[in-house]
All heavy atoms as TSV, in Angstrom:
chain	resi	resn	atom	element	x	y	z
A	1	MET	N	N	18.783	-29.686	11.587
A	1	MET	CA	C	18.780	-28.336	11.058
A	1	MET	C	C	19.942	-28.195	10.069
A	1	MET	O	O	21.008	-28.753	10.255
A	1	MET	CB	C	18.922	-27.325	12.195
A	1	MET	CG	C	19.028	-25.900	11.674
A	1	MET	SD	S	19.231	-24.652	12.950
A	1	MET	CE	C	17.584	-24.598	13.590
A	2	THR	N	N	19.717	-27.415	9.060
A	2	THR	CA	C	20.741	-27.127	8.064
A	2	THR	C	C	21.438	-25.820	8.420
A	2	THR	O	O	20.798	-24.863	8.848
A	2	THR	CB	C	20.103	-26.990	6.668
A	2	THR	OG1	O	19.420	-28.202	6.367
A	2	THR	CG2	C	21.141	-26.718	5.623
A	3	TYR	N	N	22.753	-25.812	8.250
A	3	TYR	CA	C	23.535	-24.608	8.529
A	3	TYR	C	C	24.349	-24.208	7.301
A	3	TYR	O	O	24.707	-25.050	6.485
A	3	TYR	CB	C	24.511	-24.849	9.689
A	3	TYR	CG	C	23.838	-25.043	11.014
A	3	TYR	CD1	C	23.582	-26.319	11.503
A	3	TYR	CD2	C	23.465	-23.946	11.791
A	3	TYR	CE1	C	22.979	-26.493	12.739
A	3	TYR	CE2	C	22.859	-24.122	13.020
A	3	TYR	CZ	C	22.611	-25.400	13.489
A	3	TYR	OH	O	22.012	-25.565	14.698
A	4	VAL	N	N	24.642	-22.921	7.225
A	4	VAL	CA	C	25.598	-22.400	6.246
A	4	VAL	C	C	26.737	-21.774	7.037
A	4	VAL	O	O	26.531	-21.240	8.127
A	4	VAL	CB	C	24.951	-21.362	5.298
A	4	VAL	CG1	C	23.947	-22.026	4.382
A	4	VAL	CG2	C	24.301	-20.225	6.061
A	5	TRP	N	N	27.947	-21.890	6.526
A	5	TRP	CA	C	29.125	-21.356	7.206
A	5	TRP	C	C	29.505	-20.039	6.559
A	5	TRP	O	O	29.884	-20.010	5.383
A	5	TRP	CB	C	30.276	-22.367	7.148
A	5	TRP	CG	C	29.984	-23.559	8.007
A	5	TRP	CD1	C	29.316	-24.697	7.628
A	5	TRP	CD2	C	30.313	-23.727	9.378
A	5	TRP	NE1	N	29.218	-25.555	8.689
A	5	TRP	CE2	C	29.826	-24.991	9.783
A	5	TRP	CE3	C	30.981	-22.938	10.308
A	5	TRP	CZ2	C	29.986	-25.475	11.071
A	5	TRP	CZ3	C	31.138	-23.427	11.598
A	5	TRP	CH2	C	30.651	-24.673	11.968
A	6	TRP	N	N	29.343	-18.937	7.328
A	6	TRP	CA	C	29.620	-17.597	6.835
A	6	TRP	C	C	30.614	-16.890	7.751
A	6	TRP	O	O	30.695	-17.158	8.944
A	6	TRP	CB	C	28.340	-16.780	6.743
A	6	TRP	CG	C	27.412	-17.192	5.639
A	6	TRP	CD1	C	27.729	-17.893	4.512
A	6	TRP	CD2	C	26.019	-16.926	5.553
A	6	TRP	NE1	N	26.616	-18.074	3.732
A	6	TRP	CE2	C	25.548	-17.486	4.352
A	6	TRP	CE3	C	25.116	-16.271	6.371
A	6	TRP	CZ2	C	24.229	-17.403	3.942
A	6	TRP	CZ3	C	23.798	-16.187	5.974
A	6	TRP	CH2	C	23.366	-16.738	4.772
A	7	HIS	N	N	31.318	-15.942	7.184
A	7	HIS	CA	C	32.374	-15.203	7.879
A	7	HIS	C	C	31.814	-13.977	8.600
A	7	HIS	O	O	31.066	-13.194	8.012
A	7	HIS	CB	C	33.432	-14.772	6.854
A	7	HIS	CG	C	34.561	-13.991	7.439
A	7	HIS	ND1	N	35.644	-14.605	8.009
A	7	HIS	CD2	C	34.762	-12.657	7.545
A	7	HIS	CE1	C	36.483	-13.663	8.443
A	7	HIS	NE2	N	35.969	-12.483	8.169
A	8	SER	N	N	32.202	-13.810	9.859
A	8	SER	CA	C	31.809	-12.640	10.644
A	8	SER	C	C	32.909	-11.592	10.585
A	8	SER	O	O	34.065	-11.881	10.890
A	8	SER	CB	C	31.573	-13.039	12.108
A	8	SER	OG	O	31.503	-11.887	12.918
A	9	GLY	N	N	32.536	-10.372	10.233
A	9	GLY	CA	C	33.482	-9.277	10.225
A	9	GLY	C	C	33.817	-8.767	11.619
A	9	GLY	O	O	34.736	-7.983	11.793
A	10	TYR	N	N	33.087	-9.226	12.629
A	10	TYR	CA	C	33.371	-8.821	14.005
A	10	TYR	C	C	34.554	-9.565	14.610
A	10	TYR	O	O	35.417	-8.976	15.230
A	10	TYR	CB	C	32.156	-9.036	14.899
A	10	TYR	CG	C	31.138	-7.927	14.843
A	10	TYR	CD1	C	29.807	-8.198	15.010
A	10	TYR	CD2	C	31.494	-6.606	14.635
A	10	TYR	CE1	C	28.846	-7.198	14.971
A	10	TYR	CE2	C	30.558	-5.601	14.589
A	10	TYR	CZ	C	29.238	-5.903	14.756
A	10	TYR	OH	O	28.304	-4.907	14.716
A	11	ASP	N	N	34.561	-10.880	14.473
A	11	ASP	CA	C	35.621	-11.669	15.114
A	11	ASP	C	C	36.481	-12.450	14.123
A	11	ASP	O	O	37.324	-13.234	14.524
A	11	ASP	CB	C	35.038	-12.604	16.170
A	11	ASP	CG	C	34.113	-13.668	15.600
A	11	ASP	OD1	O	33.923	-13.710	14.367
A	11	ASP	OD2	O	33.564	-14.455	16.385
A	12	SER	N	N	36.249	-12.258	12.833
A	12	SER	CA	C	37.029	-12.896	11.761
A	12	SER	C	C	36.972	-14.422	11.802
A	12	SER	O	O	37.888	-15.089	11.332
A	12	SER	CB	C	38.484	-12.432	11.790
A	12	SER	OG	O	38.534	-11.045	11.563
A	13	LEU	N	N	35.894	-14.972	12.340
A	13	LEU	CA	C	35.694	-16.424	12.341
A	13	LEU	C	C	34.555	-16.794	11.404
A	13	LEU	O	O	33.697	-15.973	11.095
A	13	LEU	CB	C	35.356	-16.929	13.744
A	13	LEU	CG	C	36.458	-16.874	14.791
A	13	LEU	CD1	C	35.920	-17.311	16.147
A	13	LEU	CD2	C	37.641	-17.737	14.380
A	14	CYS	N	N	34.559	-18.026	10.995
A	14	CYS	CA	C	33.492	-18.570	10.171
A	14	CYS	C	C	32.512	-19.285	11.107
A	14	CYS	O	O	32.890	-20.226	11.814
A	14	CYS	CB	C	34.093	-19.536	9.146
A	14	CYS	SG	S	32.954	-20.034	7.876
A	15	HIS	N	N	31.283	-18.818	11.146
A	15	HIS	CA	C	30.261	-19.345	12.051
A	15	HIS	C	C	29.194	-20.104	11.280
A	15	HIS	O	O	28.978	-19.870	10.091
A	15	HIS	CB	C	29.579	-18.199	12.801
A	15	HIS	CG	C	30.464	-17.500	13.769
A	15	HIS	ND1	N	30.624	-17.919	15.066
A	15	HIS	CD2	C	31.250	-16.405	13.630
A	15	HIS	CE1	C	31.455	-17.113	15.691
A	15	HIS	NE2	N	31.857	-16.176	14.839
A	16	ALA	N	N	28.493	-20.991	11.992
A	16	ALA	CA	C	27.370	-21.739	11.426
A	16	ALA	C	C	26.089	-20.940	11.649
A	16	ALA	O	O	25.720	-20.666	12.791
A	16	ALA	CB	C	27.265	-23.104	12.088
A	17	PHE	N	N	25.433	-20.566	10.562
A	17	PHE	CA	C	24.187	-19.811	10.623
A	17	PHE	C	C	23.061	-20.624	10.011
A	17	PHE	O	O	23.261	-21.330	9.020
A	17	PHE	CB	C	24.296	-18.498	9.830
A	17	PHE	CG	C	25.237	-17.494	10.415
A	17	PHE	CD1	C	26.563	-17.471	10.042
A	17	PHE	CD2	C	24.793	-16.565	11.340
A	17	PHE	CE1	C	27.447	-16.542	10.575
A	17	PHE	CE2	C	25.666	-15.624	11.879
A	17	PHE	CZ	C	26.994	-15.615	11.497
A	18	SER	N	N	21.885	-20.507	10.594
A	18	SER	CA	C	20.699	-21.076	9.966
A	18	SER	C	C	20.345	-20.193	8.780
A	18	SER	O	O	20.383	-18.963	8.896
A	18	SER	CB	C	19.534	-21.093	10.959
A	18	SER	OG	O	18.329	-21.371	10.276
A	19	PRO	N	N	19.991	-20.787	7.639
A	19	PRO	CA	C	19.595	-19.929	6.504
A	19	PRO	C	C	18.264	-19.217	6.749
A	19	PRO	O	O	17.928	-18.281	6.052
A	19	PRO	CB	C	19.502	-20.910	5.338
A	19	PRO	CG	C	19.421	-22.263	5.933
A	19	PRO	CD	C	20.020	-22.187	7.301
A	20	HIS	N	N	17.517	-19.636	7.763
A	20	HIS	CA	C	16.230	-19.018	8.103
A	20	HIS	C	C	16.394	-18.251	9.409
A	20	HIS	O	O	16.310	-18.815	10.496
A	20	HIS	CB	C	15.153	-20.091	8.245
A	20	HIS	CG	C	15.079	-21.008	7.074
A	20	HIS	ND1	N	14.624	-20.619	5.837
A	20	HIS	CD2	C	15.458	-22.295	6.929
A	20	HIS	CE1	C	14.702	-21.619	4.994
A	20	HIS	NE2	N	15.217	-22.653	5.629
A	21	GLN	N	N	16.634	-16.959	9.301
A	21	GLN	CA	C	16.886	-16.113	10.463
A	21	GLN	C	C	15.592	-15.449	10.943
A	21	GLN	O	O	14.742	-15.077	10.135
A	21	GLN	CB	C	17.921	-15.042	10.123
A	21	GLN	CG	C	19.295	-15.607	9.837
A	21	GLN	CD	C	19.988	-16.098	11.098
A	21	GLN	OE1	O	20.013	-15.419	12.121
A	21	GLN	NE2	N	20.560	-17.281	11.016
A	22	ALA	N	N	15.487	-15.289	12.250
A	22	ALA	CA	C	14.287	-14.688	12.846
A	22	ALA	C	C	14.269	-13.164	12.731
A	22	ALA	O	O	13.224	-12.550	12.817
A	22	ALA	CB	C	14.189	-15.088	14.314
A	23	SER	N	N	15.424	-12.559	12.531
A	23	SER	CA	C	15.517	-11.098	12.509
A	23	SER	C	C	16.164	-10.621	11.213
A	23	SER	O	O	17.058	-11.278	10.681
A	23	SER	CB	C	16.353	-10.620	13.697
A	23	SER	OG	O	16.623	-9.249	13.586
A	24	ASP	N	N	15.739	-9.464	10.734
A	24	ASP	CA	C	16.389	-8.837	9.577
A	24	ASP	C	C	17.514	-7.908	10.029
A	24	ASP	O	O	18.346	-7.510	9.230
A	24	ASP	CB	C	15.374	-8.026	8.766
A	24	ASP	CG	C	14.361	-8.914	8.064
A	24	ASP	OD1	O	14.706	-10.079	7.765
A	24	ASP	OD2	O	13.237	-8.448	7.818
A	25	ALA	N	N	17.545	-7.562	11.315
A	25	ALA	CA	C	18.524	-6.611	11.842
A	25	ALA	C	C	19.885	-7.246	12.095
A	25	ALA	O	O	20.901	-6.559	12.083
A	25	ALA	CB	C	18.010	-5.991	13.131
A	26	TYR	N	N	19.906	-8.555	12.349
A	26	TYR	CA	C	21.171	-9.250	12.595
A	26	TYR	C	C	21.005	-10.737	12.305
A	26	TYR	O	O	19.890	-11.249	12.258
A	26	TYR	CB	C	21.638	-9.043	14.042
A	26	TYR	CG	C	20.716	-9.640	15.072
A	26	TYR	CD1	C	20.896	-10.943	15.528
A	26	TYR	CD2	C	19.652	-8.909	15.597
A	26	TYR	CE1	C	20.041	-11.501	16.460
A	26	TYR	CE2	C	18.801	-9.463	16.527
A	26	TYR	CZ	C	18.998	-10.766	16.960
A	26	TYR	OH	O	18.146	-11.308	17.881
A	27	PHE	N	N	22.119	-11.419	12.113
A	27	PHE	CA	C	22.144	-12.859	11.914
A	27	PHE	C	C	22.713	-13.493	13.180
A	27	PHE	O	O	23.728	-13.037	13.702
A	27	PHE	CB	C	23.030	-13.229	10.721
A	27	PHE	CG	C	22.428	-12.858	9.405
A	27	PHE	CD1	C	22.521	-11.557	8.922
A	27	PHE	CD2	C	21.769	-13.800	8.638
A	27	PHE	CE1	C	21.968	-11.205	7.704
A	27	PHE	CE2	C	21.208	-13.464	7.418
A	27	PHE	CZ	C	21.311	-12.161	6.945
A	28	GLU	N	N	22.070	-14.542	13.680
A	28	GLU	CA	C	22.544	-15.223	14.878
A	28	GLU	C	C	23.105	-16.587	14.521
A	28	GLU	O	O	22.445	-17.395	13.860
A	28	GLU	CB	C	21.429	-15.380	15.905
A	28	GLU	CG	C	21.925	-15.963	17.206
A	28	GLU	CD	C	20.879	-15.990	18.297
A	28	GLU	OE1	O	19.790	-15.433	18.111
A	28	GLU	OE2	O	21.168	-16.583	19.338
A	29	ALA	N	N	24.331	-16.842	14.961
A	29	ALA	CA	C	25.009	-18.110	14.695
A	29	ALA	C	C	24.581	-19.168	15.711
A	29	ALA	O	O	23.957	-18.852	16.731
A	29	ALA	CB	C	26.520	-17.908	14.757
A	30	ALA	N	N	24.948	-20.409	15.440
A	30	ALA	CA	C	24.626	-21.516	16.340
A	30	ALA	C	C	25.190	-21.280	17.737
A	30	ALA	O	O	24.597	-21.690	18.734
A	30	ALA	CB	C	25.149	-22.825	15.762
A	31	CYS	N	N	26.317	-20.580	17.829
A	31	CYS	CA	C	26.962	-20.294	19.118
A	31	CYS	C	C	26.390	-19.044	19.784
A	31	CYS	O	O	26.901	-18.614	20.808
A	31	CYS	CB	C	28.466	-20.129	18.916
A	31	CYS	SG	S	28.895	-18.640	17.994
A	32	THR	N	N	25.383	-18.443	19.212
A	32	THR	CA	C	24.692	-17.206	19.640
A	32	THR	C	C	25.456	-15.928	19.312
A	32	THR	O	O	25.024	-14.844	19.673
A	32	THR	CB	C	24.277	-17.202	21.141
A	32	THR	OG1	O	25.427	-17.121	21.960
A	32	THR	CG2	C	23.460	-18.429	21.497
A	33	HIS	N	N	26.586	-16.024	18.600
A	33	HIS	CA	C	27.283	-14.837	18.086
A	33	HIS	C	C	26.336	-14.154	17.104
A	33	HIS	O	O	25.720	-14.822	16.271
A	33	HIS	CB	C	28.573	-15.277	17.387
A	33	HIS	CG	C	29.330	-14.176	16.723
A	33	HIS	ND1	N	30.089	-13.266	17.431
A	33	HIS	CD2	C	29.456	-13.840	15.409
A	33	HIS	CE1	C	30.663	-12.425	16.574
A	33	HIS	NE2	N	30.287	-12.756	15.358
A	34	SER	N	N	26.185	-12.842	17.202
A	34	SER	CA	C	25.290	-12.138	16.275
A	34	SER	C	C	26.071	-11.127	15.448
A	34	SER	O	O	27.026	-10.521	15.924
A	34	SER	CB	C	24.151	-11.462	17.037
A	34	SER	OG	O	24.650	-10.528	17.949
A	35	VAL	N	N	25.616	-10.965	14.201
A	35	VAL	CA	C	26.308	-10.122	13.227
A	35	VAL	C	C	25.271	-9.346	12.417
A	35	VAL	O	O	24.327	-9.942	11.903
A	35	VAL	CB	C	27.147	-10.982	12.248
A	35	VAL	CG1	C	27.949	-10.120	11.311
A	35	VAL	CG2	C	28.042	-11.953	12.981
A	36	PRO	N	N	25.418	-8.020	12.287
A	36	PRO	CA	C	24.518	-7.279	11.399
A	36	PRO	C	C	24.843	-7.625	9.944
A	36	PRO	O	O	25.968	-8.028	9.629
A	36	PRO	CB	C	24.812	-5.817	11.715
A	36	PRO	CG	C	26.180	-5.800	12.283
A	36	PRO	CD	C	26.383	-7.130	12.942
A	37	PRO	N	N	23.876	-7.477	9.056
A	37	PRO	CA	C	24.097	-7.855	7.658
A	37	PRO	C	C	25.308	-7.198	7.001
A	37	PRO	O	O	25.970	-7.828	6.174
A	37	PRO	CB	C	22.803	-7.421	6.960
A	37	PRO	CG	C	21.781	-7.378	8.034
A	37	PRO	CD	C	22.521	-7.007	9.291
A	38	ASP	N	N	25.637	-5.960	7.373
A	38	ASP	CA	C	26.758	-5.276	6.727
A	38	ASP	C	C	28.125	-5.793	7.196
A	38	ASP	O	O	29.144	-5.458	6.602
A	38	ASP	CB	C	26.663	-3.760	6.928
A	38	ASP	CG	C	26.762	-3.329	8.373
A	38	ASP	OD1	O	26.272	-4.068	9.252
A	38	ASP	OD2	O	27.321	-2.251	8.622
A	39	LYS	N	N	28.160	-6.616	8.245
A	39	LYS	CA	C	29.414	-7.195	8.744
A	39	LYS	C	C	29.512	-8.694	8.441
A	39	LYS	O	O	30.419	-9.367	8.893
A	39	LYS	CB	C	29.539	-7.005	10.258
A	39	LYS	CG	C	29.662	-5.575	10.684
A	39	LYS	CD	C	31.054	-5.066	10.392
A	39	LYS	CE	C	31.222	-3.664	10.963
A	39	LYS	NZ	N	32.478	-3.077	10.587
A	40	LEU	N	N	28.558	-9.217	7.669
A	40	LEU	CA	C	28.516	-10.636	7.362
A	40	LEU	C	C	28.961	-10.877	5.927
A	40	LEU	O	O	28.449	-10.258	5.005
A	40	LEU	CB	C	27.095	-11.168	7.559
A	40	LEU	CG	C	26.917	-12.662	7.433
A	40	LEU	CD1	C	27.568	-13.378	8.610
A	40	LEU	CD2	C	25.437	-13.007	7.385
A	41	VAL	N	N	29.943	-11.748	5.756
A	41	VAL	CA	C	30.389	-12.160	4.424
A	41	VAL	C	C	29.807	-13.542	4.182
A	41	VAL	O	O	30.115	-14.486	4.910
A	41	VAL	CB	C	31.934	-12.196	4.331
A	41	VAL	CG1	C	32.370	-12.665	2.947
A	41	VAL	CG2	C	32.519	-10.844	4.674
A	42	ARG	N	N	28.966	-13.658	3.192
A	42	ARG	CA	C	28.270	-14.927	2.930
A	42	ARG	C	C	29.166	-15.905	2.164
A	42	ARG	O	O	28.801	-16.414	1.115
A	42	ARG	CB	C	26.967	-14.650	2.211
A	42	ARG	CG	C	25.956	-13.946	3.103
A	42	ARG	CD	C	24.722	-13.542	2.332
A	42	ARG	NE	N	23.686	-13.026	3.188
A	42	ARG	CZ	C	23.587	-11.769	3.573
A	42	ARG	NH1	N	24.481	-10.884	3.189
A	42	ARG	NH2	N	22.611	-11.383	4.357
A	43	GLU	N	N	30.314	-16.146	2.727
A	43	GLU	CA	C	31.312	-17.082	2.190
A	43	GLU	C	C	31.963	-17.797	3.362
A	43	GLU	O	O	32.153	-17.197	4.422
A	43	GLU	CB	C	32.392	-16.340	1.391
A	43	GLU	CG	C	31.905	-15.672	0.128
A	43	GLU	CD	C	31.506	-16.650	-0.951
A	43	GLU	OE1	O	32.082	-17.759	-1.007
A	43	GLU	OE2	O	30.609	-16.315	-1.737
A	44	PRO	N	N	32.362	-19.058	3.190
A	44	PRO	CA	C	33.031	-19.786	4.270
A	44	PRO	C	C	34.517	-19.442	4.343
A	44	PRO	O	O	35.379	-20.224	3.958
A	44	PRO	CB	C	32.806	-21.250	3.888
A	44	PRO	CG	C	32.681	-21.239	2.403
A	44	PRO	CD	C	32.049	-19.914	2.051
A	45	GLU	N	N	34.826	-18.259	4.835
A	45	GLU	CA	C	36.211	-17.782	4.921
A	45	GLU	C	C	36.660	-17.730	6.369
A	45	GLU	O	O	35.893	-17.357	7.243
A	45	GLU	CB	C	36.326	-16.382	4.323
A	45	GLU	CG	C	35.970	-16.295	2.864
A	45	GLU	CD	C	35.977	-14.866	2.342
A	45	GLU	OE1	O	36.281	-13.933	3.119
A	45	GLU	OE2	O	35.653	-14.682	1.173
A	46	GLY	N	N	37.927	-18.047	6.619
A	46	GLY	CA	C	38.497	-17.939	7.958
A	46	GLY	C	C	38.390	-19.221	8.752
A	46	GLY	O	O	37.798	-20.211	8.316
A	47	ALA	N	N	38.964	-19.180	9.938
A	47	ALA	CA	C	38.933	-20.330	10.843
A	47	ALA	C	C	37.503	-20.570	11.317
A	47	ALA	O	O	36.728	-19.631	11.502
A	47	ALA	CB	C	39.844	-20.069	12.029
A	48	LEU	N	N	37.159	-21.831	11.508
A	48	LEU	CA	C	35.824	-22.182	11.973
A	48	LEU	C	C	35.683	-21.927	13.474
A	48	LEU	O	O	36.617	-22.152	14.245
A	48	LEU	CB	C	35.521	-23.654	11.682
A	48	LEU	CG	C	35.534	-24.065	10.213
A	48	LEU	CD1	C	35.246	-25.559	10.096
A	48	LEU	CD2	C	34.527	-23.274	9.402
A	49	CYS	N	N	34.531	-21.462	13.880
A	49	CYS	CA	C	34.210	-21.226	15.284
A	49	CYS	C	C	34.059	-22.579	15.986
A	49	CYS	O	O	33.227	-23.410	15.582
A	49	CYS	CB	C	32.913	-20.422	15.376
A	49	CYS	SG	S	32.215	-20.344	17.029
A	50	VAL	N	N	34.839	-22.802	17.027
A	50	VAL	CA	C	34.798	-24.077	17.751
A	50	VAL	C	C	33.442	-24.283	18.410
A	50	VAL	O	O	32.896	-25.395	18.392
A	50	VAL	CB	C	35.944	-24.164	18.779
A	50	VAL	CG1	C	35.824	-25.403	19.639
A	50	VAL	CG2	C	37.291	-24.134	18.077
A	51	SER	N	N	32.866	-23.253	18.979
A	51	SER	CA	C	31.548	-23.385	19.617
A	51	SER	C	C	30.473	-23.791	18.608
A	51	SER	O	O	29.614	-24.616	18.917
A	51	SER	CB	C	31.147	-22.077	20.308
A	51	SER	OG	O	32.031	-21.791	21.356
A	52	CYS	N	N	30.532	-23.232	17.413
A	52	CYS	CA	C	29.586	-23.618	16.359
A	52	CYS	C	C	29.807	-25.072	15.940
A	52	CYS	O	O	28.848	-25.816	15.730
A	52	CYS	CB	C	29.719	-22.706	15.145
A	52	CYS	SG	S	28.941	-21.087	15.337
A	53	LEU	N	N	31.071	-25.479	15.813
A	53	LEU	CA	C	31.375	-26.865	15.457
A	53	LEU	C	C	30.785	-27.831	16.479
A	53	LEU	O	O	30.202	-28.860	16.107
A	53	LEU	CB	C	32.885	-27.076	15.369
A	53	LEU	CG	C	33.565	-26.556	14.118
A	53	LEU	CD1	C	35.079	-26.563	14.310
A	53	LEU	CD2	C	33.178	-27.376	12.908
A	54	ILE	N	N	30.918	-27.506	17.760
A	54	ILE	CA	C	30.377	-28.371	18.809
A	54	ILE	C	C	28.860	-28.409	18.740
A	54	ILE	O	O	28.242	-29.480	18.824
A	54	ILE	CB	C	30.861	-27.900	20.192
A	54	ILE	CG1	C	32.374	-28.150	20.313
A	54	ILE	CG2	C	30.093	-28.588	21.312
A	54	ILE	CD1	C	33.016	-27.493	21.509
A	55	LYS	N	N	28.230	-27.264	18.577
A	55	LYS	CA	C	26.771	-27.193	18.499
A	55	LYS	C	C	26.234	-27.975	17.304
A	55	LYS	O	O	25.318	-28.782	17.438
A	55	LYS	CB	C	26.336	-25.726	18.430
A	55	LYS	CG	C	24.873	-25.496	18.201
A	55	LYS	CD	C	24.057	-25.795	19.418
A	55	LYS	CE	C	22.602	-25.403	19.152
A	55	LYS	NZ	N	21.714	-25.932	20.134
A	56	VAL	N	N	26.820	-27.752	16.138
A	56	VAL	CA	C	26.375	-28.441	14.923
A	56	VAL	C	C	26.635	-29.943	15.059
A	56	VAL	O	O	25.779	-30.771	14.735
A	56	VAL	CB	C	27.084	-27.867	13.676
A	56	VAL	CG1	C	26.821	-28.719	12.453
A	56	VAL	CG2	C	26.623	-26.439	13.431
A	57	GLY	N	N	27.798	-30.315	15.577
A	57	GLY	CA	C	28.132	-31.729	15.741
A	57	GLY	C	C	27.235	-32.431	16.741
A	57	GLY	O	O	26.875	-33.601	16.547
A	58	SER	N	N	26.833	-31.751	17.792
A	58	SER	CA	C	25.985	-32.378	18.806
A	58	SER	C	C	24.570	-32.626	18.300
A	58	SER	O	O	23.842	-33.441	18.866
A	58	SER	CB	C	25.943	-31.522	20.071
A	58	SER	OG	O	25.262	-30.315	19.843
A	59	GLU	N	N	24.174	-31.968	17.227
A	59	GLU	CA	C	22.840	-32.159	16.655
A	59	GLU	C	C	22.806	-33.257	15.594
A	59	GLU	O	O	21.737	-33.602	15.103
A	59	GLU	CB	C	22.335	-30.852	16.049
A	59	GLU	CG	C	22.061	-29.782	17.083
A	59	GLU	CD	C	21.579	-28.485	16.471
A	59	GLU	OE1	O	21.394	-28.408	15.249
A	59	GLU	OE2	O	21.404	-27.522	17.248
A	60	MET	N	N	23.978	-33.823	15.272
A	60	MET	CA	C	24.022	-34.882	14.263
A	60	MET	C	C	23.466	-36.183	14.853
A	60	MET	O	O	23.655	-36.462	16.038
A	60	MET	CB	C	25.447	-35.092	13.763
A	60	MET	CG	C	25.975	-33.909	12.993
A	60	MET	SD	S	27.661	-34.146	12.431
A	60	MET	CE	C	27.390	-35.367	11.167
A	61	PRO	N	N	22.782	-36.975	14.040
A	61	PRO	CA	C	22.238	-38.238	14.564
A	61	PRO	C	C	23.366	-39.196	14.964
A	61	PRO	O	O	24.443	-39.190	14.380
A	61	PRO	CB	C	21.433	-38.792	13.387
A	61	PRO	CG	C	21.931	-38.084	12.188
A	61	PRO	CD	C	22.489	-36.771	12.651
A	62	THR	N	N	23.084	-39.991	15.958
A	62	THR	CA	C	24.047	-40.976	16.428
A	62	THR	C	C	24.068	-42.155	15.457
A	62	THR	O	O	23.023	-42.651	15.039
A	62	THR	CB	C	23.659	-41.470	17.832
A	62	THR	OG1	O	23.559	-40.345	18.685
A	62	THR	CG2	C	24.682	-42.444	18.381
A	63	GLU	N	N	25.251	-42.603	15.126
A	63	GLU	CA	C	25.415	-43.721	14.205
A	63	GLU	C	C	25.203	-45.031	14.956
A	63	GLU	O	O	25.708	-45.220	16.059
A	63	GLU	CB	C	26.829	-43.686	13.634
A	63	GLU	CG	C	27.147	-44.814	12.700
A	63	GLU	CD	C	28.583	-44.745	12.231
A	63	GLU	OE1	O	29.039	-43.658	11.860
A	63	GLU	OE2	O	29.243	-45.792	12.274
A	64	ASP	N	N	24.445	-45.925	14.361
A	64	ASP	CA	C	24.251	-47.252	14.940
A	64	ASP	C	C	25.378	-48.141	14.423
A	64	ASP	O	O	25.357	-48.590	13.287
A	64	ASP	CB	C	22.889	-47.808	14.554
A	64	ASP	CG	C	22.584	-49.140	15.224
A	64	ASP	OD1	O	23.489	-49.708	15.892
A	64	ASP	OD2	O	21.454	-49.612	15.076
A	65	ARG	N	N	26.365	-48.393	15.250
A	65	ARG	CA	C	27.551	-49.142	14.829
A	65	ARG	C	C	27.258	-50.608	14.550
A	65	ARG	O	O	28.047	-51.280	13.903
A	65	ARG	CB	C	28.647	-49.003	15.880
A	65	ARG	CG	C	29.130	-47.578	16.013
A	65	ARG	CD	C	30.318	-47.486	16.934
A	65	ARG	NE	N	30.658	-46.106	17.212
A	65	ARG	CZ	C	31.417	-45.354	16.424
A	65	ARG	NH1	N	31.907	-45.846	15.332
A	65	ARG	NH2	N	31.672	-44.101	16.743
A	66	ARG	N	N	26.154	-51.139	15.018
A	66	ARG	CA	C	25.829	-52.551	14.759
A	66	ARG	C	C	25.456	-52.781	13.300
A	66	ARG	O	O	25.663	-53.862	12.779
A	66	ARG	CB	C	24.684	-53.004	15.647
A	66	ARG	CG	C	25.049	-53.009	17.128
A	66	ARG	CD	C	23.844	-53.258	17.968
A	66	ARG	NE	N	22.954	-52.103	17.788
A	66	ARG	CZ	C	21.753	-51.999	18.278
A	66	ARG	NH1	N	21.239	-52.970	18.986
A	66	ARG	NH2	N	21.024	-50.916	18.078
A	67	THR	N	N	24.906	-51.764	12.637
A	67	THR	CA	C	24.479	-51.945	11.253
A	67	THR	C	C	25.394	-51.233	10.257
A	67	THR	O	O	25.199	-51.354	9.058
A	67	THR	CB	C	23.045	-51.432	11.065
A	67	THR	OG1	O	22.997	-50.035	11.401
A	67	THR	CG2	C	22.060	-52.217	11.934
A	68	SER	N	N	26.372	-50.498	10.759
A	68	SER	CA	C	27.258	-49.757	9.866
A	68	SER	C	C	28.381	-50.648	9.375
A	68	SER	O	O	28.872	-51.516	10.085
A	68	SER	CB	C	27.866	-48.558	10.590
A	68	SER	OG	O	26.863	-47.644	10.950
A	69	THR	N	N	28.779	-50.409	8.134
A	69	THR	CA	C	29.949	-51.087	7.587
A	69	THR	C	C	30.857	-50.051	6.963
A	69	THR	O	O	30.408	-49.027	6.466
A	69	THR	CB	C	29.544	-52.124	6.514
A	69	THR	OG1	O	28.868	-51.450	5.463
A	69	THR	CG2	C	28.670	-53.217	7.088
A	70	TRP	N	N	32.147	-50.322	7.021
A	70	TRP	CA	C	33.136	-49.432	6.426
A	70	TRP	C	C	33.746	-50.136	5.223
A	70	TRP	O	O	34.145	-51.286	5.295
A	70	TRP	CB	C	34.236	-49.086	7.433
A	70	TRP	CG	C	33.721	-48.244	8.541
A	70	TRP	CD1	C	33.206	-48.664	9.719
A	70	TRP	CD2	C	33.631	-46.824	8.558
A	70	TRP	NE1	N	32.799	-47.608	10.486
A	70	TRP	CE2	C	33.057	-46.451	9.792
A	70	TRP	CE3	C	33.975	-45.830	7.644
A	70	TRP	CZ2	C	32.831	-45.126	10.135
A	70	TRP	CZ3	C	33.751	-44.507	8.009
A	70	TRP	CH2	C	33.177	-44.170	9.225
A	71	ILE	N	N	33.812	-49.429	4.129
A	71	ILE	CA	C	34.424	-49.971	2.912
A	71	ILE	C	C	35.649	-49.152	2.608
A	71	ILE	O	O	35.589	-47.940	2.469
A	71	ILE	CB	C	33.429	-49.927	1.730
A	71	ILE	CG1	C	32.200	-50.743	2.060
A	71	ILE	CG2	C	34.114	-50.421	0.460
A	71	ILE	CD1	C	31.102	-50.624	1.030
A	72	ASP	N	N	36.799	-49.812	2.526
A	72	ASP	CA	C	38.041	-49.119	2.207
A	72	ASP	C	C	38.171	-48.907	0.733
A	72	ASP	O	O	37.803	-49.647	-0.082
A	72	ASP	CB	C	39.241	-49.887	2.731
A	72	ASP	CG	C	39.244	-49.904	4.252
A	72	ASP	OD1	O	38.657	-49.002	4.856
A	72	ASP	OD2	O	39.863	-50.812	4.815
């Protein structure tokens, strides 16, 4: 899933939101924090929400270390 990082006027944190929201009345973040449109700043401002970071990170594909190479 793709996320955008937007600022919540409720808790002053930057949360991960899906660009495709199910409701027009509020936006729901990956951590289930919800924000009405008038309290949402569509900019990545403020400290990142740790719960959103964990949720987004846990959905990332696992790297196969046997085939990966690192180039300095």
